[in-house]
C-alpha positions as CSV (number, residue, x, y, z in Angstrom):
1,M,0.0,0.0,0.0
2,T,1.4,3.4,-1.0
3,K,2.1,5.6,2.0
4,P,0.3,8.9,2.0
5,V,2.6,12.0,2.0
6,I,1.8,14.0,5.1
7,G,3.7,17.2,6.0
8,V,4.3,18.7,9.4
9,L,4.4,22.5,9.5
10,A,8.0,22.9,10.7
11,L,8.1,26.4,12.0
12,Q,8.0,25.7,15.7
13,G,6.6,23.1,18.2
14,G,6.9,19.4,18.4
15,V,7.8,18.8,14.8
16,A,10.2,15.8,15.3
17,E,7.7,14.1,17.5
18,H,4.8,14.4,15.0
19,L,7.1,13.3,12.1
20,A,8.1,10.2,14.1
21,A,4.5,9.4,15.1
22,L,3.3,9.7,11.5
23,E,6.1,7.5,10.2
24,R,5.1,4.8,12.8
25,S,1.5,5.2,11.6
26,G,2.2,4.4,8.0
27,A,2.8,7.8,6.4
28,D,5.6,9.3,4.4
29,A,6.1,12.2,6.8
30,R,8.0,15.4,5.7
31,P,8.7,18.8,7.3
32,V,7.1,21.7,5.5
33,R,8.7,25.2,5.6
34,R,8.2,26.4,2.0
35,A,5.3,26.7,-0.3
36,E,6.7,24.2,-2.7
37,E,7.0,21.6,0.1
38,L,3.4,22.3,1.0
39,A,2.3,21.8,-2.6
40,A,3.8,18.2,-2.5
41,V,1.8,16.9,0.5
42,Q,-1.5,15.1,0.7
43,G,-2.2,16.1,4.3
44,I,-0.7,18.5,6.8
45,V,-0.2,18.6,10.6
46,L,0.0,21.8,12.5
47,P,1.8,21.1,15.7
48,G,1.7,22.8,19.1
49,G,3.7,25.9,19.9
50,E,2.5,29.4,20.3
51,S,-0.3,30.6,18.1
52,T,0.8,34.3,17.8
53,T,4.3,33.2,16.9
54,M,2.9,30.7,14.4
55,T,0.9,33.4,12.7
56,R,3.9,35.6,12.4
57,L,6.1,32.8,11.1
58,L,3.5,31.8,8.5
59,D,3.7,35.4,7.2
60,T,7.5,35.4,7.4
61,F,7.8,32.2,5.4
62,E,5.0,33.3,3.0
63,L,3.0,30.2,3.9
64,Y,-0.2,31.7,5.3
65,E,-2.1,32.2,2.0
66,P,-0.9,29.0,0.3
67,L,-1.9,27.0,3.4
68,R,-5.3,28.7,3.7
69,E,-6.0,28.1,0.0
70,R,-5.1,24.4,0.2
71,L,-7.2,24.0,3.3
72,A,-10.1,25.7,1.6
73,A,-9.6,23.3,-1.3
74,G,-10.0,20.3,1.0
75,L,-6.5,19.4,2.2
76,P,-6.8,17.0,5.2
77,A,-5.3,18.6,8.3
78,Y,-4.7,17.8,11.9
79,G,-3.9,20.5,14.5
80,S,-2.8,19.8,18.1
81,C,-3.0,22.6,20.7
82,A,-1.8,25.7,18.9
83,G,-2.6,23.9,15.7
84,M,-6.2,23.6,16.8
85,I,-6.3,27.4,17.3
86,M,-4.8,28.0,13.9
87,L,-7.4,25.8,12.2
88,S,-10.4,27.4,13.9
89,R,-12.6,30.1,12.4
90,E,-12.6,32.4,15.5
91,V,-10.2,32.8,18.4
92,L,-11.1,34.3,21.7
93,D,-8.5,36.2,23.7
94,S,-6.5,37.0,20.6
95,D,-4.5,40.2,21.3
96,I,-3.9,43.0,18.8
97,R,-0.4,42.8,17.3
98,G,1.6,46.0,17.8
99,D,0.4,49.2,16.1
100,R,-0.7,47.4,12.9
101,E,-4.1,46.7,14.4
102,L,-4.0,43.2,13.2
103,P,-5.1,40.3,15.4
104,A,-2.1,38.5,17.0
105,V,-3.6,35.2,15.9
106,R,-5.2,34.9,12.4
107,P,-6.9,31.6,12.2
108,L,-7.1,29.7,8.9
109,G,-10.8,29.0,9.1
110,A,-10.7,25.3,8.2
111,L,-12.8,24.3,11.2
112,D,-16.2,25.9,12.1
113,V,-15.3,26.2,15.7
114,V,-14.7,29.0,18.2
115,V,-11.6,28.4,20.4
116,R,-10.4,30.0,23.5
117,R,-6.6,30.4,23.8
118,N,-4.8,29.4,27.0
119,A,-8.2,28.3,28.4
120,F,-6.8,25.9,31.0
121,G,-4.7,28.7,32.6
122,R,-1.0,29.0,33.2
123,Q,1.8,26.5,32.5
124,V,1.5,25.3,36.1
125,D,-2.1,24.4,35.4
126,S,-1.1,22.0,32.6
127,F,-2.3,18.4,33.3
128,E,-2.7,14.9,32.0
129,T,-5.9,12.8,31.9
130,D,-7.5,9.9,30.0
131,L,-10.2,10.6,27.4
132,E,-12.9,8.6,25.6
133,F,-12.2,9.5,22.0
134,A,-15.0,8.7,19.5
135,G,-13.7,6.6,16.6
136,I,-10.5,5.4,18.3
137,P,-10.8,1.8,19.7
138,D,-8.9,0.0,22.5
139,G,-9.7,2.2,25.4
140,P,-9.2,5.8,26.5
141,V,-6.5,8.0,24.9
142,H,-4.0,9.5,27.4
143,A,-4.0,13.3,26.8
144,V,-1.3,15.8,27.8
145,F,-2.6,19.4,28.1
146,I,0.0,22.3,28.1
147,R,-1.5,25.8,28.3
148,A,-4.1,24.3,26.0
149,P,-7.2,25.8,24.3
150,W,-10.6,24.4,24.5
151,V,-13.6,24.7,22.1
152,E,-16.3,27.1,23.1
153,K,-18.7,26.6,20.2
154,V,-19.0,24.2,17.3
155,G,-20.8,24.5,14.0
156,A,-23.5,22.2,12.7
157,D,-21.1,20.1,10.6
158,V,-18.5,19.6,13.4
159,E,-18.3,16.3,15.2
160,V,-17.3,16.4,18.9
161,L,-14.8,13.5,19.4
162,A,-13.7,14.1,23.0
163,E,-14.6,16.1,26.1
164,V,-12.8,16.2,29.5
165,S,-14.7,14.2,32.1
166,D,-15.7,15.8,35.4
167,S,-12.7,14.2,37.1
168,G,-9.7,12.3,35.9
169,P,-8.9,8.7,37.1
170,D,-6.1,9.9,39.3
171,S,-7.7,13.1,40.8
172,G,-7.6,13.6,44.5
173,P,-6.9,16.3,47.1
174,D,-3.2,15.9,46.6
175,D,-3.2,15.6,42.9
176,P,-1.1,18.4,41.3
177,D,-3.1,18.0,38.0
178,T,-6.4,18.7,39.6
179,T,-6.5,22.5,39.1
180,G,-6.2,22.4,35.3
181,R,-8.4,19.4,35.0
182,D,-11.2,20.8,37.1
183,A,-11.2,24.0,35.0
184,A,-11.6,21.9,31.8
185,A,-14.3,19.6,33.1
186,G,-17.0,19.1,30.4
187,R,-15.0,21.1,27.8
188,I,-14.7,20.0,24.2
189,V,-11.1,19.1,23.4
190,A,-11.2,17.1,20.1
191,V,-13.3,17.8,17.0
192,Q,-13.5,16.8,13.3
193,Q,-15.1,18.4,10.3
194,G,-14.7,16.4,7.2
195,P,-11.0,15.8,6.6
196,V,-10.0,18.3,9.3
197,L,-9.1,17.0,12.8
198,A,-8.0,19.0,15.9
199,T,-7.2,18.2,19.5
200,A,-6.4,20.6,22.4
201,F,-3.9,18.1,23.7
202,H,-0.5,16.7,22.5
203,P,-0.7,13.0,21.4
204,E,2.8,13.3,20.0
205,L,4.1,13.4,23.6
206,V,2.6,10.1,24.6
207,G,5.2,7.5,23.7
208,G,4.0,4.2,22.3
209,D,0.5,5.3,21.4
210,E,0.0,6.5,17.9
211,R,-3.7,6.0,17.7
212,V,-4.6,9.7,17.1
213,H,-2.0,9.9,14.3
214,R,-3.2,6.6,12.8
215,Y,-6.7,8.0,12.9
216,F,-5.5,11.1,10.9
217,V,-3.6,8.9,8.4
218,Q,-6.9,7.0,7.8
219,I,-8.6,10.4,7.2
220,V,-5.9,11.2,4.6
221,R,-6.2,7.7,2.9
222,A,-10.0,8.1,2.8
223,R,-9.7,11.5,1.2
224,L,-7.3,10.2,-1.4
225,G,-9.6,7.3,-2.2
226,S,-12.6,9.6,-2.6
227,T,-10.6,11.9,-4.9
228,A,-9.5,9.0,-7.0
229,Q,-13.0,7.8,-7.5
230,A,-14.4,11.3,-8.4
């Protein structure tokens, strides 16, 4: 079976971890820093990092418009943490950038969701928990949240794949993860709209479990199959 070519936007964030997870999931994974590299891929991953910096770097590398256009044309995409923010249609708590009166984060509009940046609080409020993830078998997915967003609102065509439960399996009065998890209880943290997938957490940081990446590789394969039949 031919491996789908999936790029990882290699401007910041966990690029190496995503590349390795995609390779283990059956993809031909490649870093993407230039428009010609973007043109060669059949799917794209937007990693975590810092969404204001990612916006600036997309402009600097002249990738913002080419990426937005390919997403609008149906390119399968997966965004984790800051990648989720960038794929959304609207971002809450997006500051104005300098004196140009431009938003610090300019989302790409590939997902009909409204996302709140840094929703879980400060770095010290980062946490880990297990999530039931629709479409992924073999038990809960272990999720690592680091200054993560959450989804405030979803459009009619968006499927909610995972929400944070009211309490994690290890929560207790002495659990250092409790603060961030309690703030996130009931919040939407994974969504899909057509060939676009996003999670507020970092599956690339969970060694030995590539199920989220395999799920995205399947999305890309399905998209390629439907395109070939059209």
